[in-house]
C-alpha positions as CSV (number, residue, x, y, z in Angstrom):
1,M,-162.2,149.8,-28.1
2,T,-164.3,151.2,-25.2
3,D,-163.9,154.9,-24.5
4,L,-162.7,155.6,-20.9
5,L,-164.7,157.9,-18.6
6,V,-162.2,160.9,-18.0
7,S,-162.5,164.2,-16.2
8,M,-160.7,167.4,-17.0
9,R,-159.1,169.9,-14.8
10,P,-156.4,172.6,-14.7
11,A,-153.0,171.2,-14.5
12,S,-151.2,171.9,-11.0
13,L,-147.6,171.7,-10.0
14,A,-148.2,168.3,-8.5
15,D,-148.7,167.0,-12.1
16,V,-145.3,168.3,-13.5
17,D,-143.6,164.9,-13.4
18,R,-146.5,163.1,-14.8
19,I,-146.9,165.8,-17.6
20,V,-143.1,165.6,-18.5
21,A,-143.4,161.8,-18.7
22,I,-146.3,161.9,-21.1
23,H,-144.8,164.7,-23.3
24,A,-141.4,162.8,-23.3
25,D,-143.1,159.8,-24.9
26,A,-145.5,161.7,-27.1
27,F,-143.1,164.3,-28.5
28,H,-140.0,162.1,-28.3
29,Q,-138.6,163.0,-31.6
30,T,-139.0,166.8,-31.0
31,F,-137.3,166.6,-27.6
32,L,-134.5,164.3,-28.9
33,A,-133.8,167.0,-31.7
34,A,-133.9,169.8,-29.1
35,F,-131.9,168.2,-26.4
36,G,-129.7,165.7,-28.2
37,R,-129.1,162.1,-26.9
38,K,-126.4,163.0,-24.5
39,R,-128.5,165.9,-22.8
40,Y,-131.9,164.3,-23.3
41,Q,-132.6,163.6,-19.5
42,D,-131.0,166.9,-18.7
43,G,-133.5,168.6,-21.0
44,L,-136.5,166.8,-19.4
45,R,-135.2,168.0,-16.0
46,V,-135.0,171.5,-17.2
47,M,-138.6,171.3,-18.6
48,A,-139.7,170.1,-15.0
49,D,-137.6,172.9,-13.3
50,V,-139.0,175.7,-15.5
51,W,-142.6,174.8,-14.6
52,R,-141.6,174.6,-10.9
53,R,-139.9,178.0,-11.0
54,Q,-142.6,179.6,-12.7
55,G,-145.2,178.3,-10.3
56,A,-149.0,178.0,-11.3
57,V,-148.9,180.8,-13.7
58,G,-146.4,178.7,-15.8
59,L,-149.0,176.0,-16.3
60,H,-151.8,178.5,-17.2
61,G,-153.9,177.1,-19.9
62,M,-152.8,173.5,-19.6
63,W,-155.4,171.1,-18.6
64,V,-155.0,167.3,-17.8
65,A,-157.4,164.4,-18.3
66,E,-157.7,162.1,-15.4
67,H,-159.0,158.5,-15.2
68,D,-159.3,156.8,-11.9
69,G,-157.0,159.5,-10.6
70,T,-154.3,159.0,-12.9
71,V,-153.3,161.9,-15.3
72,V,-153.6,160.1,-18.9
73,G,-153.4,163.2,-21.2
74,T,-152.7,166.8,-21.5
75,I,-154.0,169.7,-23.7
76,T,-153.0,173.4,-23.6
77,M,-155.4,176.1,-24.6
78,R,-154.3,179.7,-25.5
79,S,-156.5,182.7,-26.1
80,R,-156.5,186.4,-25.8
81,L,-158.8,186.4,-22.7
82,P,-157.6,189.1,-20.3
83,H,-157.0,186.9,-17.3
84,W,-153.4,185.6,-17.8
85,T,-150.3,187.2,-16.4
86,P,-147.1,186.0,-18.1
87,P,-144.5,184.2,-15.9
88,S,-141.9,186.7,-14.8
89,M,-139.0,184.1,-14.6
90,P,-137.1,184.0,-17.8
91,V,-137.3,180.5,-19.4
92,E,-134.1,181.3,-21.5
93,W,-132.1,181.7,-18.4
94,V,-132.9,178.3,-17.0
95,F,-132.4,176.6,-20.2
96,M,-129.0,178.3,-20.8
97,R,-127.8,177.6,-17.2
98,A,-128.6,174.0,-17.4
99,L,-127.7,173.2,-21.0
100,G,-125.2,175.8,-22.0
101,V,-125.8,179.0,-24.0
102,L,-125.8,177.3,-27.6
103,R,-127.8,174.2,-26.6
104,G,-130.2,176.0,-24.5
105,L,-131.0,178.6,-27.3
106,Y,-131.3,175.7,-29.9
107,A,-133.5,173.7,-27.6
108,L,-135.7,176.7,-27.1
109,N,-136.0,177.3,-30.8
110,A,-136.6,173.6,-31.6
111,L,-139.4,173.5,-29.2
112,S,-141.2,176.4,-30.4
113,F,-140.4,176.9,-34.2
114,I,-144.1,177.5,-35.2
115,E,-145.3,180.9,-34.2
116,H,-149.1,181.5,-34.4
117,H,-150.8,184.8,-33.7
118,V,-154.0,184.0,-31.8
119,M,-156.9,186.0,-32.9
120,T,-159.3,187.7,-30.5
121,N,-162.1,185.0,-31.3
122,E,-159.9,182.2,-31.3
123,L,-158.8,179.4,-28.9
124,Y,-155.5,177.9,-29.9
125,I,-154.6,174.3,-29.0
126,T,-151.1,172.9,-28.4
127,D,-149.7,169.9,-26.3
128,V,-152.3,167.4,-27.0
129,A,-150.7,164.3,-25.8
130,V,-152.1,160.9,-24.4
131,D,-150.3,158.3,-22.3
132,R,-149.4,155.4,-24.6
133,A,-151.2,153.0,-22.3
134,Y,-154.4,155.0,-22.6
135,Q,-154.4,155.6,-26.4
136,R,-157.3,154.5,-28.6
137,H,-159.7,154.7,-25.7
138,G,-161.3,158.1,-26.6
139,V,-159.0,160.3,-24.3
140,G,-157.9,162.5,-27.2
141,R,-161.5,163.1,-28.4
142,A,-162.7,163.8,-24.9
143,M,-159.8,166.5,-24.5
144,L,-160.9,168.0,-27.9
145,A,-164.6,168.0,-26.9
146,H,-163.3,169.8,-23.7
147,A,-161.8,172.4,-25.7
148,M,-164.7,173.0,-27.9
149,H,-166.9,173.5,-24.7
150,Y,-164.3,175.8,-23.2
151,A,-164.5,177.9,-26.3
152,E,-168.1,178.0,-26.3
153,H,-168.2,179.0,-22.6
154,H,-165.8,181.8,-23.4
155,Q,-167.6,182.8,-26.5
156,L,-164.7,182.1,-28.8
157,N,-166.0,180.9,-32.2
158,L,-162.8,179.3,-33.6
159,V,-160.5,176.4,-32.4
160,S,-157.3,176.1,-34.1
161,L,-154.2,173.8,-33.9
162,Y,-151.1,172.7,-36.0
163,V,-150.3,169.2,-36.9
164,D,-147.4,167.6,-38.6
165,A,-148.7,166.7,-42.2
166,A,-147.0,163.4,-41.9
167,N,-148.7,162.4,-38.6
168,K,-151.6,160.6,-40.1
169,P,-153.1,159.2,-36.8
170,A,-153.1,162.8,-35.3
171,L,-154.6,164.2,-38.5
172,A,-157.3,161.4,-38.5
173,L,-158.2,162.3,-34.9
174,Y,-158.7,166.0,-35.7
175,Q,-160.5,165.5,-38.9
176,G,-162.7,163.0,-37.2
177,S,-163.5,165.6,-34.5
178,G,-164.6,168.1,-37.1
179,F,-161.3,170.0,-37.8
180,Y,-160.5,171.1,-41.4
181,V,-157.3,172.2,-43.1
182,V,-157.1,175.9,-43.4
183,R,-153.6,176.2,-44.9
184,T,-150.0,174.5,-45.0
185,H,-147.2,176.1,-43.2
186,H,-143.8,175.5,-44.6
187,S,-141.2,175.5,-41.8
188,F,-137.4,175.7,-42.4
189,M,-136.8,175.1,-38.7
190,G,-139.2,172.2,-38.6
191,W,-137.3,170.8,-41.6
192,W,-133.9,171.3,-40.1
193,V,-134.7,170.0,-36.7
194,L,-137.2,167.2,-37.3
195,G,-137.0,166.7,-41.2
196,Q,-140.6,167.8,-41.5
197,A,-141.3,170.9,-43.4
198,R,-145.1,170.6,-43.8
199,W,-147.3,171.5,-40.9
200,L,-151.0,171.9,-41.3
201,L,-153.1,174.6,-39.6
202,L,-156.5,172.9,-38.7
203,R,-159.5,174.8,-37.6
204,R,-163.1,174.1,-36.4
205,T,-165.9,176.5,-35.8
206,V,-167.6,176.6,-32.5
207,V,-171.3,175.9,-32.6
208,A,-173.9,175.1,-29.8
209,L,-172.5,171.9,-28.3
210,A,-174.3,169.1,-26.3
211,V,-172.9,168.1,-23.0
212,N,-170.4,165.3,-23.4
213,E,-170.9,162.7,-20.6
214,H,-167.2,161.7,-21.0
215,V,-166.0,165.1,-19.8
216,S,-166.6,167.2,-16.6
217,M,-166.2,170.9,-17.1
218,Q,-164.4,173.0,-14.6
219,S,-164.5,176.8,-15.3
């Protein structure tokens, strides 16, 4: 299939509903496990509410891919660069208030069961998601290329991410983009919540990169 021409920009509060919709489809099983069938829609509303309450700082590190003015994908990049102030509003309070104490705490753990210590020379990627209607058109590759350019621009020489070992399409995308398996992480929480205990840490070393015509870089 023909690759789409996409541009990358930092996510804004105006994108929240679109981001939640894309994530709800891409991470449906995770969200279903976190919120349960009866509270699923409540959970999605809570996620949107958290971002809006936190303001722009809550979306720090998340970028969106746009095609013809439509947000078609997301990618979040974390590093130890000293330009980020953590949100002051406690996420736990919003989740527990909306979903109840037990469900709220369970949902938070289910959504963040893999902890990764980001090294000083590393860019860590999460939330890689592409709208179903735009999949297989190079959007995922364009977002990964953007992450590599971002890492190079900020002199970070490693880019890392986790992927479910059973997610063969995602694994093929990452390995086709130059990522290699560093180690296997066995997660009890991942097994308990999703039935998947094996998660792969993938990594790619940053080298001098040519400009990708499919991505416009905004610092």
